PDB file of N, CA, C and O in Angstrom:
ATOM      1  N   LEU A   1       0.831  -1.195   0.000  1.00  0.00           N
ATOM      2  CA  LEU A   1       0.000   0.000   0.000  1.00  0.00           C
ATOM      3  C   LEU A   1       0.870   1.252   0.000  1.00  0.00           C
ATOM      4  O   LEU A   1       1.952   1.280   0.586  1.00  0.00           O
ATOM      5  N   ILE A   2       0.373   2.275  -0.667  1.00  0.00           N
ATOM      6  CA  ILE A   2       1.050   3.570  -0.650  1.00  0.00           C
ATOM      7  C   ILE A   2       0.081   4.604  -0.080  1.00  0.00           C
ATOM      8  O   ILE A   2      -1.131   4.389  -0.074  1.00  0.00           O
ATOM      9  N   GLU A   3       0.611   5.711   0.392  1.00  0.00           N
ATOM     10  CA  GLU A   3      -0.208   6.776   0.939  1.00  0.00           C
ATOM     11  C   GLU A   3       0.079   8.051   0.143  1.00  0.00           C
ATOM     12  O   GLU A   3       1.219   8.513   0.086  1.00  0.00           O
ATOM     13  N   LEU A   4      -0.963   8.610  -0.468  1.00  0.00           N
ATOM     14  CA  LEU A   4      -0.836   9.827  -1.254  1.00  0.00           C
ATOM     15  C   LEU A   4      -1.563  10.952  -0.549  1.00  0.00           C
ATOM     16  O   LEU A   4      -2.604  10.738   0.073  1.00  0.00           O
ATOM     17  N   GLU A   5      -1.015  12.148  -0.647  1.00  0.00           N
ATOM     18  CA  GLU A   5      -1.648  13.318  -0.044  1.00  0.00           C
ATOM     19  C   GLU A   5      -2.300  14.149  -1.141  1.00  0.00           C
ATOM     20  O   GLU A   5      -1.679  14.465  -2.157  1.00  0.00           O
ATOM     21  N   VAL A   6      -3.559  14.493  -0.916  1.00  0.00           N
ATOM     22  CA  VAL A   6      -4.336  15.278  -1.879  1.00  0.00           C
ATOM     23  C   VAL A   6      -4.652  16.615  -1.232  1.00  0.00           C
ATOM     24  O   VAL A   6      -5.126  16.663  -0.097  1.00  0.00           O
ATOM     25  N   ASN A   7      -4.386  17.715  -1.958  1.00  0.00           N
ATOM     26  CA  ASN A   7      -4.573  19.059  -1.415  1.00  0.00           C
ATOM     27  C   ASN A   7      -5.247  19.933  -2.465  1.00  0.00           C
ATOM     28  O   ASN A   7      -4.807  19.983  -3.614  1.00  0.00           O
ATOM     29  N   ASP A   8      -6.340  20.636  -2.062  1.00  0.00           N
ATOM     30  CA  ASP A   8      -7.021  21.521  -3.014  1.00  0.00           C
ATOM     31  C   ASP A   8      -6.621  22.983  -2.828  1.00  0.00           C
ATOM     32  O   ASP A   8      -7.136  23.851  -3.533  1.00  0.00           O
ATOM     33  N   ARG A   9      -5.721  23.269  -1.901  1.00  0.00           N
ATOM     34  CA  ARG A   9      -5.218  24.618  -1.617  1.00  0.00           C
ATOM     35  C   ARG A   9      -6.307  25.572  -1.137  1.00  0.00           C
ATOM     36  O   ARG A   9      -6.110  26.787  -1.109  1.00  0.00           O
ATOM     37  N   LEU A  10      -7.452  25.017  -0.759  1.00  0.00           N
ATOM     38  CA  LEU A  10      -8.541  25.825  -0.200  1.00  0.00           C
ATOM     39  C   LEU A  10      -8.841  25.396   1.233  1.00  0.00           C
ATOM     40  O   LEU A  10      -9.836  25.823   1.818  1.00  0.00           O
ATOM     41  N   GLY A  11      -7.986  24.560   1.792  1.00  0.00           N
ATOM     42  CA  GLY A  11      -8.179  24.131   3.169  1.00  0.00           C
ATOM     43  C   GLY A  11      -8.474  22.656   3.313  1.00  0.00           C
ATOM     44  O   GLY A  11      -8.410  22.127   4.423  1.00  0.00           O
ATOM     45  N   LYS A  12      -8.794  21.972   2.226  1.00  0.00           N
ATOM     46  CA  LYS A  12      -9.050  20.535   2.310  1.00  0.00           C
ATOM     47  C   LYS A  12      -7.791  19.781   1.924  1.00  0.00           C
ATOM     48  O   LYS A  12      -7.219  19.971   0.851  1.00  0.00           O
ATOM     49  N   LYS A  13      -7.386  18.920   2.843  1.00  0.00           N
ATOM     50  CA  LYS A  13      -6.191  18.113   2.626  1.00  0.00           C
ATOM     51  C   LYS A  13      -6.505  16.721   3.162  1.00  0.00           C
ATOM     52  O   LYS A  13      -7.068  16.586   4.248  1.00  0.00           O
ATOM     53  N   ALA A  14      -6.148  15.698   2.416  1.00  0.00           N
ATOM     54  CA  ALA A  14      -6.430  14.331   2.850  1.00  0.00           C
ATOM     55  C   ALA A  14      -5.254  13.433   2.498  1.00  0.00           C
ATOM     56  O   ALA A  14      -4.593  13.608   1.474  1.00  0.00           O
ATOM     57  N   ARG A  15      -5.015  12.471   3.374  1.00  0.00           N
ATOM     58  CA  ARG A  15      -4.014  11.435   3.104  1.00  0.00           C
ATOM     59  C   ARG A  15      -4.789  10.155   2.866  1.00  0.00           C
ATOM     60  O   ARG A  15      -5.562   9.720   3.720  1.00  0.00           O
ATOM     61  N   VAL A  16      -4.582   9.545   1.693  1.00  0.00           N
ATOM     62  CA  VAL A  16      -5.377   8.396   1.282  1.00  0.00           C
ATOM     63  C   VAL A  16      -4.456   7.204   1.030  1.00  0.00           C
ATOM     64  O   VAL A  16      -3.477   7.308   0.292  1.00  0.00           O
ATOM     65  N   LYS A  17      -4.783   6.073   1.652  1.00  0.00           N
ATOM     66  CA  LYS A  17      -4.033   4.842   1.409  1.00  0.00           C
ATOM     67  C   LYS A  17      -4.680   4.100   0.244  1.00  0.00           C
ATOM     68  O   LYS A  17      -5.903   3.985   0.167  1.00  0.00           O
ATOM     69  N   CYS A  18      -3.836   3.595  -0.664  1.00  0.00           N
ATOM     70  CA  CYS A  18      -4.332   2.887  -1.842  1.00  0.00           C
ATOM     71  C   CYS A  18      -3.245   1.976  -2.368  1.00  0.00           C
ATOM     72  O   CYS A  18      -2.115   1.981  -1.878  1.00  0.00           O
ATOM     73  N   SER A  19      -3.598   1.199  -3.368  1.00  0.00           N
ATOM     74  CA  SER A  19      -2.639   0.308  -4.022  1.00  0.00           C
ATOM     75  C   SER A  19      -2.091   1.004  -5.260  1.00  0.00           C
ATOM     76  O   SER A  19      -2.827   1.745  -5.911  1.00  0.00           O
ATOM     77  N   PRO A  20      -0.837   0.795  -5.603  1.00  0.00           N
ATOM     78  CA  PRO A  20      -0.305   1.399  -6.832  1.00  0.00           C
ATOM     79  C   PRO A  20      -1.022   0.908  -8.088  1.00  0.00           C
ATOM     80  O   PRO A  20      -0.988   1.571  -9.124  1.00  0.00           O
ATOM     81  N   ASN A  21      -1.672  -0.254  -7.996  1.00  0.00           N
ATOM     82  CA  ASN A  21      -2.368  -0.809  -9.147  1.00  0.00           C
ATOM     83  C   ASN A  21      -3.809  -0.327  -9.260  1.00  0.00           C
ATOM     84  O   ASN A  21      -4.518  -0.733 -10.180  1.00  0.00           O
ATOM     85  N   ASP A  22      -4.257   0.532  -8.341  1.00  0.00           N
ATOM     86  CA  ASP A  22      -5.604   1.100  -8.422  1.00  0.00           C
ATOM     87  C   ASP A  22      -5.706   2.041  -9.615  1.00  0.00           C
ATOM     88  O   ASP A  22      -4.750   2.730  -9.968  1.00  0.00           O
ATOM     89  N   LEU A  23      -6.884   2.054 -10.225  1.00  0.00           N
ATOM     90  CA  LEU A  23      -7.146   3.021 -11.288  1.00  0.00           C
ATOM     91  C   LEU A  23      -7.357   4.394 -10.677  1.00  0.00           C
ATOM     92  O   LEU A  23      -7.759   4.503  -9.518  1.00  0.00           O
ATOM     93  N   VAL A  24      -7.091   5.439 -11.439  1.00  0.00           N
ATOM     94  CA  VAL A  24      -7.291   6.804 -10.955  1.00  0.00           C
ATOM     95  C   VAL A  24      -8.768   7.016 -10.601  1.00  0.00           C
ATOM     96  O   VAL A  24      -9.075   7.710  -9.632  1.00  0.00           O
ATOM     97  N   GLY A  25      -9.672   6.430 -11.370  1.00  0.00           N
ATOM     98  CA  GLY A  25     -11.101   6.545 -11.080  1.00  0.00           C
ATOM     99  C   GLY A  25     -11.456   5.967  -9.720  1.00  0.00           C
ATOM    100  O   GLY A  25     -12.272   6.540  -8.999  1.00  0.00           O
ATOM    101  N   ASP A  26     -10.851   4.835  -9.361  1.00  0.00           N
ATOM    102  CA  ASP A  26     -11.090   4.227  -8.050  1.00  0.00           C
ATOM    103  C   ASP A  26     -10.484   5.084  -6.944  1.00  0.00           C
ATOM    104  O   ASP A  26     -11.071   5.224  -5.871  1.00  0.00           O
ATOM    105  N   PHE A  27      -9.315   5.654  -7.204  1.00  0.00           N
ATOM    106  CA  PHE A  27      -8.666   6.530  -6.226  1.00  0.00           C
ATOM    107  C   PHE A  27      -9.519   7.774  -5.966  1.00  0.00           C
ATOM    108  O   PHE A  27      -9.604   8.248  -4.833  1.00  0.00           O
ATOM    109  N   LYS A  28     -10.149   8.297  -7.019  1.00  0.00           N
ATOM    110  CA  LYS A  28     -11.040   9.457  -6.845  1.00  0.00           C
ATOM    111  C   LYS A  28     -12.194   9.122  -5.918  1.00  0.00           C
ATOM    112  O   LYS A  28     -12.626   9.967  -5.133  1.00  0.00           O
ATOM    113  N   LYS A  29     -12.704   7.886  -6.000  1.00  0.00           N
ATOM    114  CA  LYS A  29     -13.798   7.475  -5.113  1.00  0.00           C
ATOM    115  C   LYS A  29     -13.339   7.441  -3.658  1.00  0.00           C
ATOM    116  O   LYS A  29     -14.094   7.814  -2.760  1.00  0.00           O
ATOM    117  N   LEU A  30     -12.103   6.994  -3.422  1.00  0.00           N
ATOM    118  CA  LEU A  30     -11.558   6.983  -2.063  1.00  0.00           C
ATOM    119  C   LEU A  30     -11.392   8.407  -1.532  1.00  0.00           C
ATOM    120  O   LEU A  30     -11.711   8.690  -0.377  1.00  0.00           O
ATOM    121  N   VAL A  31     -10.889   9.300  -2.390  1.00  0.00           N
ATOM    122  CA  VAL A  31     -10.715  10.702  -1.995  1.00  0.00           C
ATOM    123  C   VAL A  31     -12.074  11.334  -1.702  1.00  0.00           C
ATOM    124  O   VAL A  31     -12.234  12.030  -0.700  1.00  0.00           O
ATOM    125  N   ALA A  32     -13.048  11.092  -2.572  1.00  0.00           N
ATOM    126  CA  ALA A  32     -14.382  11.670  -2.412  1.00  0.00           C
ATOM    127  C   ALA A  32     -15.023  11.222  -1.104  1.00  0.00           C
ATOM    128  O   ALA A  32     -15.711  12.006  -0.449  1.00  0.00           O
ATOM    129  N   ALA A  33     -14.802   9.963  -0.718  1.00  0.00           N
ATOM    130  CA  ALA A  33     -15.357   9.460   0.541  1.00  0.00           C
ATOM    131  C   ALA A  33     -14.734  10.167   1.740  1.00  0.00           C
ATOM    132  O   ALA A  33     -15.409  10.390   2.745  1.00  0.00           O
ATOM    133  N   GLN A  34     -13.459  10.519   1.646  1.00  0.00           N
ATOM    134  CA  GLN A  34     -12.785  11.177   2.771  1.00  0.00           C
ATOM    135  C   GLN A  34     -13.138  12.652   2.888  1.00  0.00           C
ATOM    136  O   GLN A  34     -13.299  13.159   3.998  1.00  0.00           O
ATOM    137  N   ILE A  35     -13.262  13.353   1.756  1.00  0.00           N
ATOM    138  CA  ILE A  35     -13.509  14.797   1.844  1.00  0.00           C
ATOM    139  C   ILE A  35     -14.984  15.147   1.687  1.00  0.00           C
ATOM    140  O   ILE A  35     -15.369  16.303   1.861  1.00  0.00           O
ATOM    141  N   GLY A  36     -15.815  14.152   1.357  1.00  0.00           N
ATOM    142  CA  GLY A  36     -17.253  14.374   1.321  1.00  0.00           C
ATOM    143  C   GLY A  36     -17.739  15.118   0.094  1.00  0.00           C
ATOM    144  O   GLY A  36     -18.512  16.066   0.222  1.00  0.00           O
ATOM    145  N   THR A  37     -17.311  14.719  -1.083  1.00  0.00           N
ATOM    146  CA  THR A  37     -17.781  15.339  -2.316  1.00  0.00           C
ATOM    147  C   THR A  37     -18.034  14.253  -3.357  1.00  0.00           C
ATOM    148  O   THR A  37     -17.745  13.081  -3.113  1.00  0.00           O
ATOM    149  N   ASP A  38     -18.567  14.630  -4.503  1.00  0.00           N
ATOM    150  CA  ASP A  38     -18.885  13.689  -5.569  1.00  0.00           C
ATOM    151  C   ASP A  38     -17.617  13.352  -6.356  1.00  0.00           C
ATOM    152  O   ASP A  38     -16.893  14.264  -6.755  1.00  0.00           O
ATOM    153  N   PRO A  39     -17.328  12.058  -6.593  1.00  0.00           N
ATOM    154  CA  PRO A  39     -16.094  11.708  -7.316  1.00  0.00           C
ATOM    155  C   PRO A  39     -16.059  12.223  -8.756  1.00  0.00           C
ATOM    156  O   PRO A  39     -14.980  12.402  -9.321  1.00  0.00           O
ATOM    157  N   HIS A  40     -17.230  12.461  -9.351  1.00  0.00           N
ATOM    158  CA  HIS A  40     -17.262  12.955 -10.733  1.00  0.00           C
ATOM    159  C   HIS A  40     -16.866  14.429 -10.821  1.00  0.00           C
ATOM    160  O   HIS A  40     -16.548  14.920 -11.905  1.00  0.00           O
ATOM    161  N   LYS A  41     -16.882  15.135  -9.696  1.00  0.00           N
ATOM    162  CA  LYS A  41     -16.510  16.554  -9.690  1.00  0.00           C
ATOM    163  C   LYS A  41     -15.028  16.763  -9.419  1.00  0.00           C
ATOM    164  O   LYS A  41     -14.538  17.891  -9.478  1.00  0.00           O
ATOM    165  N   ILE A  42     -14.311  15.683  -9.124  1.00  0.00           N
ATOM    166  CA  ILE A  42     -12.897  15.787  -8.753  1.00  0.00           C
ATOM    167  C   ILE A  42     -12.016  15.685  -9.992  1.00  0.00           C
ATOM    168  O   ILE A  42     -12.231  14.836 -10.857  1.00  0.00           O
ATOM    169  N   VAL A  43     -11.014  16.569 -10.061  1.00  0.00           N
ATOM    170  CA  VAL A  43      -9.977  16.503 -11.089  1.00  0.00           C
ATOM    171  C   VAL A  43      -8.634  16.440 -10.358  1.00  0.00           C
ATOM    172  O   VAL A  43      -8.337  17.300  -9.529  1.00  0.00           O
ATOM    173  N   LEU A  44      -7.834  15.434 -10.660  1.00  0.00           N
ATOM    174  CA  LEU A  44      -6.519  15.286 -10.037  1.00  0.00           C
ATOM    175  C   LEU A  44      -5.446  15.673 -11.042  1.00  0.00           C
ATOM    176  O   LEU A  44      -5.470  15.238 -12.193  1.00  0.00           O
ATOM    177  N   LYS A  45      -4.500  16.501 -10.592  1.00  0.00           N
ATOM    178  CA  LYS A  45      -3.437  16.965 -11.480  1.00  0.00           C
ATOM    179  C   LYS A  45      -2.102  16.925 -10.761  1.00  0.00           C
ATOM    180  O   LYS A  45      -2.031  16.938  -9.532  1.00  0.00           O
ATOM    181  N   LYS A  46      -1.052  16.875 -11.555  1.00  0.00           N
ATOM    182  CA  LYS A  46       0.321  17.014 -11.068  1.00  0.00           C
ATOM    183  C   LYS A  46       1.087  17.740 -12.159  1.00  0.00           C
ATOM    184  O   LYS A  46       1.248  17.211 -13.259  1.00  0.00           O
ATOM    185  N   TRP A  47       1.561  18.940 -11.869  1.00  0.00           N
ATOM    186  CA  TRP A  47       2.296  19.744 -12.849  1.00  0.00           C
ATOM    187  C   TRP A  47       1.487  19.938 -14.137  1.00  0.00           C
ATOM    188  O   TRP A  47       2.009  19.725 -15.232  1.00  0.00           O
ATOM    189  N   TYR A  48       0.247  20.330 -14.014  1.00  0.00           N
ATOM    190  CA  TYR A  48      -0.653  20.628 -15.139  1.00  0.00           C
ATOM    191  C   TYR A  48      -1.037  19.401 -15.949  1.00  0.00           C
ATOM    192  O   TYR A  48      -1.694  19.535 -16.981  1.00  0.00           O
ATOM    193  N   LYS A  49      -0.648  18.215 -15.514  1.00  0.00           N
ATOM    194  CA  LYS A  49      -1.022  16.977 -16.199  1.00  0.00           C
ATOM    195  C   LYS A  49      -2.259  16.419 -15.509  1.00  0.00           C
ATOM    196  O   LYS A  49      -2.198  16.023 -14.345  1.00  0.00           O
ATOM    197  N   GLU A  50      -3.375  16.386 -16.220  1.00  0.00           N
ATOM    198  CA  GLU A  50      -4.613  15.867 -15.641  1.00  0.00           C
ATOM    199  C   GLU A  50      -4.621  14.346 -15.744  1.00  0.00           C
ATOM    200  O   GLU A  50      -4.368  13.786 -16.811  1.00  0.00           O
ATOM    201  N   PHE A  51      -4.916  13.677 -14.618  1.00  0.00           N
ATOM    202  CA  PHE A  51      -4.907  12.220 -14.587  1.00  0.00           C
ATOM    203  C   PHE A  51      -6.211  11.678 -15.154  1.00  0.00           C
ATOM    204  O   PHE A  51      -7.293  12.146 -14.799  1.00  0.00           O
ATOM    205  N   LYS A  52      -6.105  10.684 -16.040  1.00  0.00           N
ATOM    206  CA  LYS A  52      -7.264  10.036 -16.657  1.00  0.00           C
ATOM    207  C   LYS A  52      -7.746   8.887 -15.771  1.00  0.00           C
ATOM    208  O   LYS A  52      -6.939   8.225 -15.118  1.00  0.00           O
ATOM    209  N   ASP A  53      -9.061   8.651 -15.747  1.00  0.00           N
ATOM    210  CA  ASP A  53      -9.659   7.671 -14.838  1.00  0.00           C
ATOM    211  C   ASP A  53      -9.281   6.226 -15.131  1.00  0.00           C
ATOM    212  O   ASP A  53      -9.283   5.408 -14.211  1.00  0.00           O
ATOM    213  N   HIS A  54      -8.960   5.881 -16.357  1.00  0.00           N
ATOM    214  CA  HIS A  54      -8.749   4.481 -16.725  1.00  0.00           C
ATOM    215  C   HIS A  54      -7.279   4.045 -16.660  1.00  0.00           C
ATOM    216  O   HIS A  54      -6.947   2.942 -17.094  1.00  0.00           O
ATOM    217  N   ILE A  55      -6.403   4.889 -16.130  1.00  0.00           N
ATOM    218  CA  ILE A  55      -4.969   4.576 -16.032  1.00  0.00           C
ATOM    219  C   ILE A  55      -4.612   4.371 -14.560  1.00  0.00           C
ATOM    220  O   ILE A  55      -5.168   5.036 -13.686  1.00  0.00           O
ATOM    221  N   THR A  56      -3.691   3.457 -14.288  1.00  0.00           N
ATOM    222  CA  THR A  56      -3.343   3.156 -12.898  1.00  0.00           C
ATOM    223  C   THR A  56      -2.406   4.216 -12.313  1.00  0.00           C
ATOM    224  O   THR A  56      -1.770   4.980 -13.040  1.00  0.00           O
ATOM    225  N   LEU A  57      -2.342   4.238 -11.002  1.00  0.00           N
ATOM    226  CA  LEU A  57      -1.453   5.177 -10.307  1.00  0.00           C
ATOM    227  C   LEU A  57       0.007   4.854 -10.604  1.00  0.00           C
ATOM    228  O   LEU A  57       0.833   5.760 -10.716  1.00  0.00           O
ATOM    229  N   ALA A  58       0.329   3.567 -10.733  1.00  0.00           N
ATOM    230  CA  ALA A  58       1.714   3.165 -11.026  1.00  0.00           C
ATOM    231  C   ALA A  58       2.138   3.649 -12.414  1.00  0.00           C
ATOM    232  O   ALA A  58       3.304   3.986 -12.619  1.00  0.00           O
ATOM    233  N   ASP A  59       1.207   3.686 -13.363  1.00  0.00           N
ATOM    234  CA  ASP A  59       1.539   4.166 -14.703  1.00  0.00           C
ATOM    235  C   ASP A  59       1.909   5.651 -14.693  1.00  0.00           C
ATOM    236  O   ASP A  59       2.697   6.105 -15.523  1.00  0.00           O
ATOM    237  N   TYR A  60       1.341   6.398 -13.757  1.00  0.00           N
ATOM    238  CA  TYR A  60       1.704   7.815 -13.602  1.00  0.00           C
ATOM    239  C   TYR A  60       2.921   7.993 -12.704  1.00  0.00           C
ATOM    240  O   TYR A  60       3.326   9.122 -12.426  1.00  0.00           O
ATOM    241  N   GLU A  61       3.508   6.887 -12.248  1.00  0.00           N
ATOM    242  CA  GLU A  61       4.688   6.890 -11.382  1.00  0.00           C
ATOM    243  C   GLU A  61       4.453   7.654 -10.080  1.00  0.00           C
ATOM    244  O   GLU A  61       5.301   8.430  -9.641  1.00  0.00           O
ATOM    245  N   LEU A  62       3.296   7.421  -9.475  1.00  0.00           N
ATOM    246  CA  LEU A  62       2.981   8.002  -8.172  1.00  0.00           C
ATOM    247  C   LEU A  62       3.478   7.053  -7.096  1.00  0.00           C
ATOM    248  O   LEU A  62       3.133   5.872  -7.090  1.00  0.00           O
ATOM    249  N   HIS A  63       4.290   7.576  -6.187  1.00  0.00           N
ATOM    250  CA  HIS A  63       4.913   6.768  -5.158  1.00  0.00           C
ATOM    251  C   HIS A  63       4.423   7.203  -3.784  1.00  0.00           C
ATOM    252  O   HIS A  63       3.730   8.211  -3.649  1.00  0.00           O
ATOM    253  N   ASP A  64       4.790   6.438  -2.778  1.00  0.00           N
ATOM    254  CA  ASP A  64       4.371   6.693  -1.404  1.00  0.00           C
ATOM    255  C   ASP A  64       4.791   8.086  -0.946  1.00  0.00           C
ATOM    256  O   ASP A  64       5.945   8.481  -1.111  1.00  0.00           O
ATOM    257  N   GLY A  65       3.848   8.824  -0.373  1.00  0.00           N
ATOM    258  CA  GLY A  65       4.137  10.133   0.189  1.00  0.00           C
ATOM    259  C   GLY A  65       4.033  11.298  -0.779  1.00  0.00           C
ATOM    260  O   GLY A  65       4.275  12.438  -0.381  1.00  0.00           O
ATOM    261  N   MET A  66       3.681  11.055  -2.038  1.00  0.00           N
ATOM    262  CA  MET A  66       3.621  12.146  -3.022  1.00  0.00           C
ATOM    263  C   MET A  66       2.374  13.001  -2.823  1.00  0.00           C
ATOM    264  O   MET A  66       1.367  12.542  -2.284  1.00  0.00           O
ATOM    265  N   ASN A  67       2.463  14.251  -3.267  1.00  0.00           N
ATOM    266  CA  ASN A  67       1.341  15.183  -3.210  1.00  0.00           C
ATOM    267  C   ASN A  67       0.686  15.291  -4.584  1.00  0.00           C
ATOM    268  O   ASN A  67       1.364  15.311  -5.611  1.00  0.00           O
ATOM    269  N   ILE A  68      -0.649  15.360  -4.582  1.00  0.00           N
ATOM    270  CA  ILE A  68      -1.419  15.515  -5.816  1.00  0.00           C
ATOM    271  C   ILE A  68      -2.317  16.729  -5.646  1.00  0.00           C
ATOM    272  O   ILE A  68      -2.885  16.946  -4.576  1.00  0.00           O
ATOM    273  N   GLU A  69      -2.442  17.518  -6.702  1.00  0.00           N
ATOM    274  CA  GLU A  69      -3.298  18.696  -6.670  1.00  0.00           C
ATOM    275  C   GLU A  69      -4.738  18.290  -6.955  1.00  0.00           C
ATOM    276  O   GLU A  69      -5.002  17.499  -7.861  1.00  0.00           O
ATOM    277  N   LEU A  70      -5.661  18.833  -6.180  1.00  0.00           N
ATOM    278  CA  LEU A  70      -7.075  18.495  -6.296  1.00  0.00           C
ATOM    279  C   LEU A  70      -7.847  19.722  -6.776  1.00  0.00           C
ATOM    280  O   LEU A  70      -7.768  20.792  -6.172  1.00  0.00           O
ATOM    281  N   TYR A  71      -8.590  19.558  -7.861  1.00  0.00           N
ATOM    282  CA  TYR A  71      -9.421  20.633  -8.406  1.00  0.00           C
ATOM    283  C   TYR A  71     -10.849  20.128  -8.532  1.00  0.00           C
ATOM    284  O   TYR A  71     -11.090  18.920  -8.524  1.00  0.00           O
ATOM    285  N   TYR A  72     -11.786  21.043  -8.647  1.00  0.00           N
ATOM    286  CA  TYR A  72     -13.202  20.708  -8.778  1.00  0.00           C
ATOM    287  C   TYR A  72     -13.711  21.165 -10.123  1.00  0.00           C
ATOM    288  O   TYR A  72     -13.367  22.253 -10.586  1.00  0.00           O
ATOM    289  N   ARG A  73     -14.534  20.336 -10.761  1.00  0.00           N
ATOM    290  CA  ARG A  73     -15.178  20.682 -12.022  1.00  0.00           C
ATOM    291  C   ARG A  73     -16.419  21.471 -11.774  1.00  0.00           C
ATOM    292  O   ARG A  73     -17.105  21.857 -12.720  1.00  0.00           O
TER     293      ARG A  73
END
């Protein structure tokens, strides 16, 4: 398991445990459950690269302890 930190820079910050083989879409559901919002409204980015729902976290080379930017649609 790895732990990723998600921050929207508006005061919401969450640390989420997941598997590197999880899809980004599944990870969004875990984040949404922790911060209390709809997973379809969440956009995850890193350095202006928007993560697609059907690709795994390992494919984006996300490792334990990394920070991900959280935006809302």
